[in-house]
C-alpha positions as CSV (number, residue, x, y, z in Angstrom):
1,M,-0.1,-0.1,-0.1
2,P,1.6,3.3,-0.7
3,E,2.2,5.8,1.8
4,A,-0.5,8.3,1.8
5,R,-1.2,11.4,4.4
6,L,-4.8,12.2,2.7
7,L,-7.7,9.1,2.9
8,V,-10.7,9.5,0.0
9,I,-13.8,7.2,0.5
10,S,-16.2,6.6,-2.1
11,G,-18.5,4.5,-3.2
12,L,-18.0,4.1,-7.4
13,K,-14.6,3.2,-8.9
14,R,-15.4,6.2,-11.5
15,E,-15.2,9.0,-8.3
16,A,-12.5,7.2,-6.8
17,R,-9.9,7.3,-9.5
18,I,-11.0,11.2,-10.1
19,F,-9.0,11.9,-6.7
20,E,-5.9,9.5,-7.2
21,R,-2.4,11.1,-7.4
22,P,1.0,11.2,-5.7
23,G,0.4,11.4,-1.3
24,V,-3.6,10.2,-2.0
25,L,-4.9,6.9,-0.9
26,S,-8.4,6.6,-2.8
27,I,-10.2,3.8,-2.0
28,C,-14.2,2.5,-2.7
29,G,-16.4,-0.2,-3.1
30,S,-19.5,-2.1,-0.7
31,A,-19.5,-1.3,3.0
32,D,-17.9,-4.3,3.5
33,T,-14.9,-3.3,1.0
34,L,-14.4,-0.2,2.3
35,R,-13.9,-1.7,6.1
36,S,-11.9,-4.1,4.8
37,R,-9.4,-1.3,3.0
38,L,-9.6,1.0,6.3
39,G,-8.6,-1.9,8.6
40,Q,-5.7,-2.1,6.1
41,T,-4.6,1.7,6.9
42,A,-3.6,1.6,10.6
43,A,0.8,2.2,9.3
44,L,-0.3,5.1,7.1
45,P,0.6,9.1,8.6
46,L,-3.1,10.3,7.5
47,E,-3.7,13.9,8.4
48,L,-7.1,14.1,6.2
49,V,-10.1,11.8,5.7
50,V,-12.6,13.1,2.5
51,S,-15.7,11.7,1.6
52,F,-15.9,12.2,-2.0
53,G,-18.5,10.9,-4.8
54,I,-22.1,11.8,-6.5
55,C,-25.0,11.8,-4.2
56,G,-28.8,12.4,-4.3
57,A,-30.4,15.4,-3.4
58,L,-33.3,15.9,-0.6
59,D,-33.5,19.3,-1.0
60,P,-35.7,19.8,-3.9
61,K,-33.7,23.7,-4.8
62,L,-30.2,21.6,-5.8
63,R,-29.6,20.6,-9.2
64,S,-28.1,17.9,-11.0
65,G,-24.3,18.9,-11.1
66,D,-24.5,20.8,-7.8
67,L,-21.3,20.6,-5.4
68,V,-22.1,19.9,-1.7
69,V,-19.4,20.6,1.1
70,G,-20.9,18.6,4.2
71,S,-21.0,20.4,7.5
72,E,-22.1,17.5,9.4
73,V,-23.3,14.0,8.4
74,V,-26.4,12.5,10.4
75,S,-27.2,8.5,10.2
76,R,-29.4,6.4,12.8
77,G,-29.8,9.3,15.0
78,E,-26.3,10.2,15.5
79,R,-24.6,13.0,14.0
80,L,-20.9,13.9,13.3
81,A,-19.2,17.3,12.2
82,S,-16.6,17.7,9.5
83,D,-14.0,20.2,10.2
84,Q,-15.6,23.7,9.8
85,G,-12.4,25.9,9.1
86,L,-11.9,23.5,6.1
87,S,-15.3,23.4,4.9
88,R,-15.8,26.9,4.6
89,G,-12.7,27.2,3.2
90,V,-13.2,24.5,0.7
91,Q,-16.5,25.9,0.0
92,R,-15.4,29.1,-0.7
93,C,-12.5,28.5,-2.7
94,L,-15.5,26.8,-5.2
95,S,-17.8,29.2,-5.5
96,E,-15.0,32.3,-6.4
97,A,-14.2,29.5,-8.8
98,G,-17.8,29.5,-10.1
99,E,-19.2,26.6,-9.3
100,R,-22.7,26.0,-8.0
101,V,-21.9,25.0,-4.0
102,V,-24.0,24.8,-1.0
103,I,-22.9,23.8,2.7
104,G,-24.9,21.6,4.8
105,R,-25.9,18.5,6.4
106,V,-25.4,15.2,4.7
107,A,-27.7,11.8,5.5
108,S,-26.1,8.4,5.6
109,V,-27.6,5.2,4.7
110,V,-27.0,1.7,3.9
111,A,-29.0,1.2,1.1
112,P,-30.2,3.9,-2.1
113,V,-33.0,6.2,-1.6
114,L,-34.8,5.3,-4.8
115,S,-38.3,7.1,-4.7
116,V,-39.6,11.1,-4.9
117,E,-41.5,9.6,-1.4
118,A,-38.8,8.3,0.0
119,K,-36.4,11.3,-0.3
120,A,-38.6,13.7,1.1
121,A,-39.3,11.4,4.2
122,L,-35.3,11.4,4.8
123,R,-35.6,14.9,4.2
124,S,-38.4,15.5,6.9
125,A,-36.5,13.5,9.5
126,T,-33.0,14.8,8.9
127,D,-33.0,18.1,7.2
128,A,-29.9,17.2,5.1
129,L,-29.4,18.4,1.5
130,V,-28.0,15.3,0.3
131,V,-27.7,11.4,0.9
132,D,-25.2,9.3,0.2
133,M,-23.6,5.7,1.7
134,E,-20.2,6.7,2.4
135,S,-20.2,9.7,4.4
136,E,-21.1,8.0,7.4
137,M,-18.3,5.4,7.7
138,A,-16.0,8.1,6.8
139,A,-16.5,10.2,9.7
140,S,-16.8,7.6,12.1
141,F,-13.4,6.8,10.7
142,A,-11.6,10.1,11.2
143,N,-12.9,10.2,14.8
144,A,-12.0,7.3,15.7
145,R,-8.7,8.1,14.5
146,G,-8.5,11.8,15.6
147,L,-8.4,13.2,12.4
148,P,-10.4,16.1,10.8
149,F,-12.6,14.6,7.7
150,L,-14.0,16.7,4.5
151,I,-17.5,15.9,2.8
152,L,-17.5,16.6,-1.1
153,R,-20.4,15.8,-2.7
154,A,-21.8,16.2,-6.1
155,V,-25.8,16.2,-6.7
156,S,-27.1,13.0,-9.4
157,D,-30.5,12.5,-8.9
158,T,-32.5,15.0,-7.7
159,A,-35.2,15.2,-5.2
160,R,-37.8,15.2,-7.5
161,R,-36.8,12.4,-9.9
162,S,-37.2,8.8,-8.4
163,L,-34.1,6.0,-9.4
164,P,-34.9,3.0,-11.4
165,A,-35.1,-0.6,-8.8
166,L,-32.3,-1.8,-10.6
167,V,-29.9,0.5,-9.1
168,A,-29.7,-1.3,-6.2
169,N,-28.1,-4.3,-7.3
170,V,-26.0,-3.5,-10.1
171,V,-22.7,-1.6,-8.5
172,S,-20.0,-5.1,-7.5
173,A,-18.7,-4.8,-4.0
174,S,-15.1,-3.5,-6.2
175,G,-16.9,-0.1,-6.9
176,E,-17.7,-1.3,-10.9
177,A,-21.3,-0.8,-12.5
178,D,-22.3,-4.6,-13.9
179,L,-23.3,-3.8,-17.0
180,G,-24.5,-7.1,-17.5
181,A,-26.7,-6.8,-14.6
182,V,-28.1,-3.1,-15.7
183,F,-28.7,-5.1,-19.6
184,A,-30.5,-7.8,-17.7
185,A,-32.9,-5.9,-15.6
186,I,-34.1,-3.5,-18.1
187,V,-34.9,-6.9,-20.3
188,R,-36.9,-8.3,-17.2
189,A,-38.5,-4.7,-17.0
190,P,-38.4,-2.6,-19.9
191,G,-40.1,0.4,-18.2
192,Q,-36.9,0.8,-16.4
193,L,-35.1,2.2,-19.3
194,A,-36.3,5.7,-19.4
195,G,-35.4,6.2,-15.9
196,T,-32.1,4.3,-16.1
197,I,-30.8,6.6,-19.2
198,A,-31.7,9.7,-17.3
199,A,-29.8,7.9,-14.2
200,A,-27.0,8.1,-16.5
201,R,-27.0,11.6,-17.5
202,D,-27.3,12.4,-13.8
203,S,-24.7,10.9,-13.0
204,N,-21.8,11.7,-15.8
205,M,-23.0,15.6,-14.9
206,A,-22.5,14.9,-11.2
207,L,-19.1,13.1,-12.2
208,R,-17.7,16.4,-13.8
209,S,-18.3,18.8,-11.3
210,L,-16.5,16.4,-9.0
211,R,-13.8,16.5,-11.6
212,R,-13.7,20.1,-11.8
213,C,-14.2,19.8,-7.8
214,C,-11.1,18.0,-7.4
215,G,-8.9,20.9,-9.8
216,I,-9.6,23.4,-7.6
217,V,-9.7,21.3,-4.0
218,C,-6.7,19.5,-4.4
219,P,-4.3,22.8,-4.0
220,V,-6.4,23.6,-1.2
221,L,-5.5,20.3,0.5
222,G,-2.4,20.9,0.1
223,L,-1.8,18.9,-3.4
224,G,-0.8,21.7,-5.1
225,S,0.5,25.1,-5.2
226,A,-2.5,27.2,-3.3
227,Q,-3.4,26.9,0.6
228,L,-5.9,28.1,2.5
């Protein structure tokens, strides 16, 4: 395992690859995969943990591609705050670079939130802006190690868009999309095709925002020339 001072935690390989560079350990996958990888980091001189990837909007005002800096993560009634100074500094840098960015609470769950109704219910219960599946794990790991953590997310599906049911079963434990499973699910239920196309379009928009975000934020995190 390469020595790294910054740990990036994502769900998808496409997300993790964006942050790969010297000084960064970027890991991805299912919850079990992430727990296994995190168990191998004890000897690393880590200084910061980052939860990085796409998310679903809970706030109806958010659009696909909008960036979200998490002020805290809420999961199963527990709240864990991110590094507030760093979070606000990152938000400021992104805003000054012309990005649409907000800062606020992130809900973290163990299974995808697919329907508009489920998103509205989670919004009502948590008052979170967005939902993801990795930030609670990142926050808990950082707290256990006494490390600051940062949440950087880009909106994929909006609060008013439901996701097709196949979304819950087409990502492998290593974080790769299983296209065969996608095609098989559509053959079984062709009504999912339109929603799948829309979800792919939204996720690509979010990934483009994440690439721009990474280019702006990496110098802020000491991986380039600029510093806060």
